[in-house]
C-alpha positions in Angstrom: -6.7 -2.7 39.6 -5.3 -6.5 39.7 -5.6 -6.1 43.8 -8.9 -4.9 43.7 -9.8 -7.8 41.3 -8.3 -10.2 43.6 -10.2 -8.8 46.6 -13.4 -8.8 44.8 -13.1 -12.4 43.7 -12.0 -13.3 47.5 -15.1 -11.4 48.7 -17.4 -13.6 46.3 -15.9 -16.7 47.7 -16.1 -15.7 51.3 -19.9 -14.8 50.8 -20.4 -18.2 49.2 -18.9 -19.7 52.3 -21.0 -17.8 54.6 -24.2 -18.5 52.9 -26.6 -20.5 55.1 -27.1 -24.1 54.0 -30.1 -24.7 51.9 -33.0 -26.3 54.0 -34.8 -27.6 50.9 -33.3 -30.6 48.8 -30.9 -29.4 46.2 -32.3 -29.1 42.7 -31.3 -31.8 40.3 -28.4 -31.0 37.7 -29.5 -30.2 34.2 -27.2 -30.4 31.1 -28.4 -29.0 27.8 -26.3 -28.7 24.4 -27.1 -25.9 22.0 -25.8 -24.5 18.9 -25.4 -24.3 15.2 -23.7 -25.8 12.2 -23.3 -23.6 9.0 -22.6 -25.1 5.8 -21.4 -22.2 3.4 -20.4 -21.8 -0.2 -18.8 -18.4 -1.5 -17.5 -16.9 -4.6 -15.5 -13.8 -4.3 -13.5 -11.5 -6.7 -10.9 -9.2 -5.6 -11.8 -9.3 -1.9 -7.9 -9.0 -1.4 -7.8 -10.9 2.0 -4.8 -12.9 0.8 -2.9 -10.3 -1.6 -3.7 -7.1 0.4 -4.3 -5.1 -2.8 -7.6 -4.3 -4.5 -5.6 -2.4 -7.3 -5.0 -5.6 -9.3 -8.1 -7.6 -9.3 -6.2 -10.9 -9.7 -7.6 -12.9 -6.9 -10.8 -15.0 -7.3 -11.9 -18.0 -5.1 -14.9 -20.4 -4.8 -15.0 -22.6 -2.0 -17.1 -24.5 0.5 -16.7 -24.7 4.3 -18.3 -25.7 7.6 -18.6 -24.0 10.8 -19.8 -25.8 14.0 -20.7 -23.8 17.3 -21.7 -25.9 20.4 -22.4 -24.7 23.9 -22.6 -27.1 26.7 -24.6 -25.7 29.7 -24.7 -27.5 33.2 -27.3 -25.9 35.6 -27.8 -26.6 39.3 -30.7 -24.2 40.3 -29.8 -20.7 39.2 -26.1 -21.5 38.9 -24.6 -22.5 35.6 -21.2 -23.5 33.8 -20.9 -23.0 30.0 -18.3 -24.4 27.7 -18.5 -23.0 24.2 -16.6 -24.9 21.5 -16.2 -23.9 17.9 -14.8 -25.8 14.7 -14.0 -24.0 11.4 -12.9 -26.0 8.4 -12.9 -25.5 4.6 -13.7 -28.4 2.2 -10.7 -29.8 0.8 -7.0 -29.9 1.8 -5.4 -26.3 2.2 -1.5 -25.7 2.9 1.3 -27.9 2.7 0.6 -30.1 5.5 -2.0 -32.8 5.7 -4.9 -32.1 7.9 -4.2 -35.2 10.3 -0.8 -33.5 10.9 -2.1 -29.9 11.9 -3.6 -27.0 10.4 -1.4 -26.1 7.5 1.6 -25.6 9.5 5.1 -27.9 9.9 8.1 -27.3 11.7 11.5 -28.9 11.6 12.9 -30.5 14.7 16.4 -30.3 13.3 16.8 -26.8 12.7 13.8 -25.1 14.0 12.6 -23.6 10.6 8.9 -23.6 9.8 6.7 -23.8 6.9 3.2 -22.9 6.6 0.5 -23.3 3.8 -2.5 -21.2 3.2 -5.7 -21.7 5.5 -9.0 -20.3 4.5 -9.8 -16.8 5.8 -11.4 -17.1 9.2 -10.6 -20.7 9.7 -7.9 -22.8 11.4 -8.1 -25.9 9.3 -9.7 -28.0 6.3 -11.2 -31.3 5.9 -9.3 -33.4 3.4 -9.7 -36.9 2.2 -11.1 -39.0 5.2 -11.4 -35.8 7.3 -9.0 -36.7 10.0 -8.4 -33.1 11.0 -6.5 -32.0 14.0 -5.6 -28.8 15.7 -9.0 -27.0 14.9 -11.1 -26.9 18.1 -11.4 -23.4 19.8 -12.5 -22.9 23.4 -14.8 -19.9 23.1 -16.3 -19.8 26.5 -15.7 -21.3 29.9 -17.5 -19.6 32.6 -19.6 -20.1 35.7 -22.7 -17.7 36.5 -24.4 -17.5 39.8 -26.3 -15.2 42.0 -24.4 -13.2 44.5 -25.2 -14.6 47.9 -26.1 -12.2 50.8 -26.7 -9.4 48.8 -30.3 -7.6 49.0 -30.4 -6.9 45.3 -30.7 -9.2 42.7 -27.1 -9.9 41.4 -25.6 -12.3 39.2 -21.8 -12.6 38.7 -20.1 -14.4 35.8 -16.5 -15.5 36.0 -14.1 -16.6 33.3 -14.1 -16.7 29.7 -17.4 -15.4 28.5 -19.2 -13.1 26.0 -19.3 -9.4 26.2 -22.9 -9.3 25.3 -24.4 -5.8 26.0 -21.8 -5.0 28.7 -21.1 -1.7 26.9 -23.8 -1.1 24.3 -27.1 -2.3 23.1 -26.0 -1.7 19.6 -23.7 -4.6 18.1 -19.8 -3.8 18.2 -19.7 -0.2 18.6 -17.4 -0.6 21.6 -17.2 -4.2 23.0 -18.1 -7.3 21.3 -17.1 -10.9 21.0 -15.5 -12.6 23.9 -13.1 -11.9 27.0 -11.5 -13.2 30.3 -12.7 -11.6 33.3 -15.6 -10.8 35.7 -18.9 -9.6 34.8 -21.5 -8.5 37.5 -25.3 -7.3 36.8 -27.2 -5.8 39.6 -31.0 -5.1 39.3 -31.3 -1.9 41.3 -35.1 -1.4 40.7 -37.7 -2.3 37.9 -36.4 -1.0 34.7 -33.1 -0.1 36.2 -29.8 -2.3 36.1 -26.1 -1.7 36.8 -23.6 -3.6 34.7 -19.8 -3.8 35.7 -17.2 -5.5 33.7 -13.4 -6.3 34.5 -11.6 -7.4 31.2 -8.1 -9.0 31.4 -6.7 -8.0 28.3 -3.0 -9.1 28.6 -1.0 -10.7 31.6 2.7 -9.9 32.3 3.3 -13.1 34.1 6.8 -12.2 35.9 7.5 -9.2 33.6 10.5 -8.9 31.2 12.4 -11.8 32.9 10.0 -14.1 31.2 12.4 -13.5 28.0 14.0 -17.0 28.5 10.7 -18.4 27.6 9.4 -16.4 24.7 12.4 -15.0 22.5 12.9 -16.3 18.9 16.3 -17.4 18.6 18.5 -17.6 15.7 22.2 -19.2 15.3 24.5 -17.5 17.5 21.8 -15.8 19.5 19.8 -16.7 22.5 18.5 -15.2 25.7 20.0 -15.3 29.2 19.6 -13.5 32.5 16.2 -12.5 31.6 17.7 -10.2 28.7 18.0 -10.5 25.1 21.6 -11.2 24.7 23.7 -14.3 23.0 24.6 -16.9 25.5 28.2 -16.3 25.6 28.4 -12.6 25.8 26.5 -9.4 26.9 25.6 -7.7 23.5 22.1 -7.4 22.6 20.8 -10.2 20.3 17.7 -10.3 18.2 14.9 -11.7 20.3 11.5 -10.8 21.6 10.8 -11.2 25.3 7.7 -10.8 27.1 6.6 -7.2 26.5 3.0 -6.8 27.6 2.0 -5.4 30.7 -0.8 -6.2 32.9 -3.1 -4.7 30.7 -7.1 -4.3 31.4 -10.3 -2.4 30.9 -13.2 -1.8 33.0 -16.7 -1.1 31.8 -19.7 0.5 33.7 -23.0 0.9 32.1 -26.5 1.6 33.6 -29.7 0.6 32.0 -32.7 2.4 32.4 -36.3 2.3 30.9 -37.9 5.5 31.9 -41.3 4.8 30.0 -42.4 2.1 27.7 -40.7 1.9 24.5 -37.5 3.8 25.7 -34.3 2.2 26.8 -31.2 4.0 27.7 -27.7 3.0 28.5 -25.0 5.4 29.6 -21.5 3.8 29.7 -18.0 4.6 30.7 -14.9 2.5 30.1 -11.3 2.8 30.9 -8.5 1.0 29.2 -4.9 0.7 30.3 -2.0 -0.9 28.2 1.6 -0.7 28.9 3.8 -2.0 26.0 2.5 -4.1 23.5 -1.3 -5.0 23.7 -4.0 -6.9 21.7 -4.5 -6.0 18.2 -8.2 -6.2 18.9 -7.9 -3.3 21.2 -5.0 -1.4 19.1 -4.6 -1.6 15.5 -1.7 -0.4 13.5 -2.8 2.8 11.7 -1.1 5.7 10.1 2.2 3.6 9.7 2.6 3.3 13.4 3.8 -0.4 14.0 2.0 -1.9 16.9 4.4 -5.1 17.3 8.1 -5.6 16.8 9.0 -8.7 14.7 12.2 -10.6 13.5 12.9 -12.2 10.1 13.0 -16.0 10.6 15.2 -16.0 7.6 17.8 -13.2 8.5 17.0 -12.1 11.9 16.4 -8.6 10.7 14.4 -6.5 13.1 11.3 -4.6 12.7 10.8 -2.2 15.6 7.2 -1.5 17.1 6.6 1.9 18.6 5.3 0.1 21.8 7.9 -2.7 22.3 11.1 -1.5 20.2 13.9 -4.0 20.3 17.0 -2.1 19.2 18.2 0.7 21.8 18.3 3.2 18.6 14.6 2.5 18.4 14.0 3.1 22.0 14.4 -0.2 23.2 16.4 -1.3 26.4 18.6 -4.1 27.5 15.5 -6.2 27.9 14.3 -5.0 24.4 10.7 -4.7 25.7 10.3 -0.9 25.5 9.4 -0.7 28.9 7.1 2.3 30.0 5.2 3.1 27.1 1.6 3.6 28.5 -1.8 4.2 27.3 -4.7 5.5 29.1 -8.1 5.5 27.2 -11.3 6.6 28.3 -14.5 6.1 26.7 -17.9 8.0 27.7 -21.2 7.8 25.9 -24.8 6.7 25.7 -26.8 4.3 23.7 -30.4 4.2 23.5 -33.2 2.4 21.5 -36.7 4.0 21.0 -39.8 2.0 19.6 -43.3 3.7 19.0 -45.7 1.5 17.0 -44.0 0.8 13.4 -41.1 3.2 14.1 -37.7 2.5 15.8 -34.6 4.7 16.4 -31.4 3.6 17.9 -28.7 6.4 18.7 -25.4 5.8 19.8 -22.8 8.5 20.8 -19.5 7.8 22.2 -16.4 10.1 23.0 -12.9 9.1 23.8 -9.9 10.9 25.3 -6.9 10.1 27.3 -3.1 9.7 26.3 -0.8 7.3 24.5 2.9 6.9 24.9 5.0 5.6 22.1 8.5 5.4 20.8 9.1 7.4 17.6 10.1 5.2 14.7 9.8 7.6 11.6 12.2 10.7 11.6 9.4 12.5 9.9 7.6 12.7 13.3 10.5 13.3 15.5 14.0 11.8 16.7 13.7 8.1 16.3 13.8 6.2 19.6 12.5 9.4 21.6 9.3 8.8 23.9 6.4 10.7 22.7 2.9 11.4 24.1 -0.2 11.7 21.9 -3.3 13.1 23.3 -6.4 11.1 22.3 -9.6 13.0 21.0 -12.1 11.0 18.9 -15.7 10.5 18.3 -18.3 7.9 17.1 -21.9 8.8 16.2 -24.1 5.9 14.9 -27.9 6.4 14.2 -30.4 3.9 12.7 -33.9 4.1 12.2 -36.6 1.7 11.2 -40.1 1.4 10.0 -42.3 -1.6 9.5 -45.7 -1.8 7.7 -47.0 -5.2 7.7 -44.5 -7.5 5.9 -42.5 -4.5 4.7 -39.7 -3.2 6.7 -37.4 -0.1 5.9 -34.0 0.8 7.5 -31.6 3.8 7.4 -28.2 4.4 8.6 -26.0 7.5 9.3 -22.6 6.8 11.1 -19.6 9.1 11.6 -16.3 8.4 13.3 -13.6 11.2 13.4 -10.3 10.8 11.6 -6.7 12.5 11.4 -5.5 14.3 8.1 -2.8 12.7 6.2 -0.2 15.3 7.5 -1.0 14.6 11.3 1.6 13.4 13.5 0.3 10.3 15.2 2.9 10.6 18.2 1.3 13.8 19.0 -2.5 13.6 18.4 -5.0 10.6 17.9 -8.3 11.8 16.6 -9.5 8.3 15.2 -12.1 6.3 17.4 -10.7 3.0 18.9 -13.2 0.3 20.1 -12.0 -2.0 22.9 -13.2 -5.3 20.8 -15.4 -5.6 17.9 -14.4 -9.2 17.1 -15.0 -7.9 13.4 -18.5 -7.4 13.9 -19.2 -3.6 13.4 -22.3 -3.3 11.1 -22.5 -7.1 10.7 -26.0 -6.6 11.6 -26.6 -3.9 8.8 -26.7 -6.1 5.8 -23.8 -5.3 3.5 -21.6 -8.3 2.3 -18.2 -6.7 1.5 -17.8 -3.5 3.6 -18.9 -5.5 7.0 -19.6 -9.0 7.4 -22.3 -10.7 5.7 -23.9 -14.2 5.3 -20.2 -15.5 5.0 -18.8 -13.8 8.0 -15.3 -15.0 7.0 -15.7 -12.5 4.0 -16.5 -9.0 4.1 -15.1 -6.2 6.1 -12.7 -5.7 3.5 -9.2 -5.1 5.1 -6.5 -5.7 2.7 -4.9 -7.9 5.6 -4.8 -4.8 7.8 -7.1 -4.8 10.8 -6.9 -0.9 11.1 -8.4 -0.7 7.7 -11.3 -3.1 8.3 -14.7 -1.5 9.1 -15.8 -4.6 11.1 -12.7 -4.2 13.4 -11.4 -0.7 13.5 -14.8 1.1 12.6 -12.8 3.8 10.9 -10.5 3.4 7.8 -7.0 3.4 9.0 -6.4 6.9 10.8 -8.8 8.6 8.4 -12.2 8.0 10.1 -15.3 7.0 8.4 -18.6 8.3 7.1 -21.4 5.7 6.2 -24.9 6.3 4.9 -27.1 3.6 3.6 -31.0 2.4 3.2 -32.4 -1.1 3.1 -35.8 -2.9 2.5 -37.1 -6.1 3.3 -40.2 -8.1 2.4 -41.7 -11.3 3.8 -43.2 -13.0 0.9 -44.4 -15.6 3.3 -43.8 -16.0 6.9 -41.0 -18.4 5.9 -39.6 -16.6 2.9 -38.1 -13.0 3.1 -36.2 -10.9 0.4 -34.5 -7.8 0.8 -32.0 -5.2 -0.8 -29.9 -2.3 0.1 -27.4 0.4 -0.8 -24.7 1.8 1.4 -22.0 4.6 0.6 -18.9 5.2 2.4 -16.4 7.9 2.8 -13.5 8.9 5.0 -13.8 11.7 7.6 -10.4 13.0 6.3 -9.1 12.5 2.7 -6.7 9.4 2.4 -3.2 9.8 0.9 -3.6 7.4 -1.8 0.2 7.5 -2.6 0.6 5.9 1.0 1.7 2.2 1.3 0.7 -0.6 3.7 3.0 -1.5 6.6 3.0 -4.8 8.3 1.2 -4.3 11.5 1.3 -0.5 10.9 -1.6 0.3 8.4 -1.1 2.8 5.8 2.1 4.9 5.9 1.7 8.1 4.4 4.0 9.2 1.6 6.9 11.9 2.4 8.3 12.2 -0.9 6.7 13.5 -4.2 5.6 11.1 -6.9 6.9 13.1 -9.8 10.2 14.3 -8.2 11.1 12.1 -5.4 11.9 15.1 -3.5 10.6 15.4 0.1 6.9 16.6 0.4 4.3 16.9 2.9 1.7 14.1 2.9 -1.7 15.2 1.4 -5.1 13.6 1.2 -6.1 12.8 -2.3 -9.6 11.1 -1.8 -12.4 10.4 0.6 -14.7 8.2 -1.2 -14.3 4.4 -0.5 -17.2 3.1 -2.6 -20.8 2.3 -2.7 -22.2 -1.3 -2.1 -25.5 -2.9 -3.3 -26.6 -6.0 -2.0 -29.4 -8.4 -2.2 -30.4 -11.2 0.1 -33.2 -13.9 0.7 -33.9 -16.2 3.5 -36.2 -19.5 3.2 -36.9 -21.3 6.6 -37.8 -24.4 5.2 -37.9 -26.8 8.2 -37.8 -26.4 12.1 -34.2 -25.3 12.7 -33.3 -25.2 9.4 -32.8 -21.8 7.2 -31.4 -21.3 3.6 -29.7 -17.8 3.3 -28.6 -16.2 -0.1 -26.9 -13.2 -0.6 -24.7 -11.1 -2.9 -23.0 -7.9 -3.0 -21.3 -5.5 -5.5 -19.0 -2.9 -4.5 -18.2 0.2 -6.9 -14.9 0.8 -5.2 -13.9 4.5 -4.5 -10.3 5.6 -5.1 -9.6 6.1 -1.3 -9.0 2.6 -1.2 -6.1 3.1 -3.6 -2.4 2.9 -2.3 1.1 2.1 -3.5 1.5 -1.4 -4.7 5.0 -1.3 -3.6 5.7 -0.6 0.0 8.3 2.2 -0.2 8.7 5.8 -0.3 9.1 7.2 -3.8 12.7 8.3 -3.1 13.7 4.7 -2.5 11.6 3.0 -5.2 10.0 5.4 -8.2 6.3 4.8 -9.3 5.2 1.5 -11.0 2.3 0.8 -13.1 0.3 -0.9 -10.2 0.9 1.8 -7.5 -2.6 3.7 -8.0 -6.1 2.9 -9.1 -8.7 0.3 -7.7 -11.1 -2.3 -9.1 -14.6 -3.3 -7.8 -15.3 -6.1 -5.6 -17.9 -9.1 -5.8 -19.2 -11.6 -3.5 -22.1 -14.2 -3.7 -22.8 -16.7 -0.8 -25.2 -19.5 0.0 -25.6 -20.8 3.5 -27.6 -23.6 5.0 -27.9 -23.1 8.8 -29.0 -25.8 11.2 -29.7 -24.3 14.8 -30.6 -26.2 17.8 
């Protein structure tokens, strides 16, 4: 695939060289800047983005923050280059380090130890007194876009760091959303027919595991040499993490057609390949399967991931990179949108299949360190409908994504759907403020610090899948002022083992010991109800480019969100008072957005 990509880019370059010189005078360059600035104030109760547990109801916060997004667009004729920049900062100093020295992170040049303070959810920095803030500019986009020369069909190619847009589906974040590095080609085949081809560079192996000399974490007496994880003066394995990512990639092909006015249909196919560790956007920890190895900075103790284990007993090798664990994931489906007068319908159906290799890390699922292959078979169905009557609009949602039962062996079968990248955005366009991202898009999509539990990221809830139903209504009191409300109920497809516990980078580990006796027992599902959220919102467009958004949400939390407070099996740590039960979640947000 990498050779094909190089060949394609070379072909584009050659075609550009062979293109005949323009006879007319070249168009004058044009530069524009577009963007937005959000000023946000939010109150949350029990959102649990920091403590990772909604059982206790001890976390509250009230804060202000600023986000700026700026796109610099340079155009010459039909060709253009885009630089997208973003700044995210909370109001007031956060963390141990002054904002002028960095985003809440400080390392010692003497012993290499690091200390970090808290930064606000979703941000990299904060504005302190005098607001001299460093290390907080994100480069979001950097791409060039131009018509493909010497091609009879109208074709536009885009190269570099760019947005997914509608490369996979019309609907937001059902498979690919956010940004990626790679190539996108759009070909207009005929009026109402368009081909969209995308290559996504997910991970880069560089020169492979020999890069260990640049990437390990080293501790006293440990280092890397000869491209291996080994102490400098001996040949025994040492605690370090080398380059353990393959040349991982994805391709997306979709075909847009409009058979008649009011109907748009987009069939799509995608192939995702991963060797070893890969991006947590494409593969989240679920069901206790740890997706990335880690080492304690204090003790050097190792936690082995299923895809890049460090120790030999866990499946690692003398390079420590768990080479050879490959995933082949195929996604096939169709997205459509239909409009007839005041009625609209947007159905999406996606099916996923393939295989995933991993090194078993839990004796309950097989011999630890042995290599296993799981079959992938999963579904996502999302259907939304709308109806407008003058200033009044109604919406309805039914969505289902498949899951696995608590007792399922994740090294043999994967029945949960995995998007390529949602950028936390699934259902962010629905209106919920807690279960998905809302007006304050740095809260919501409740996840307890685990991406695999987040509706916005994983779509499903851990390995258990998800079922969502909801209705909403909005009324435009004036062209500038709109109010709305909605109610959304959520379940899991398979019942959650609420005796399970959170594992770093691994989601919810099912419980293999009985709560009452501490003896071995098979994991069982206890609850499938995640909760019901009520939300209200209002938008007032009070000046050109300026809008005030107000929103609130209350989640009546269901017991499927429950899990052990203590991260251990019952035979190791008996039940404690905070192990079970859940508390409700509240959010209220005000935002002023200036868009230009």
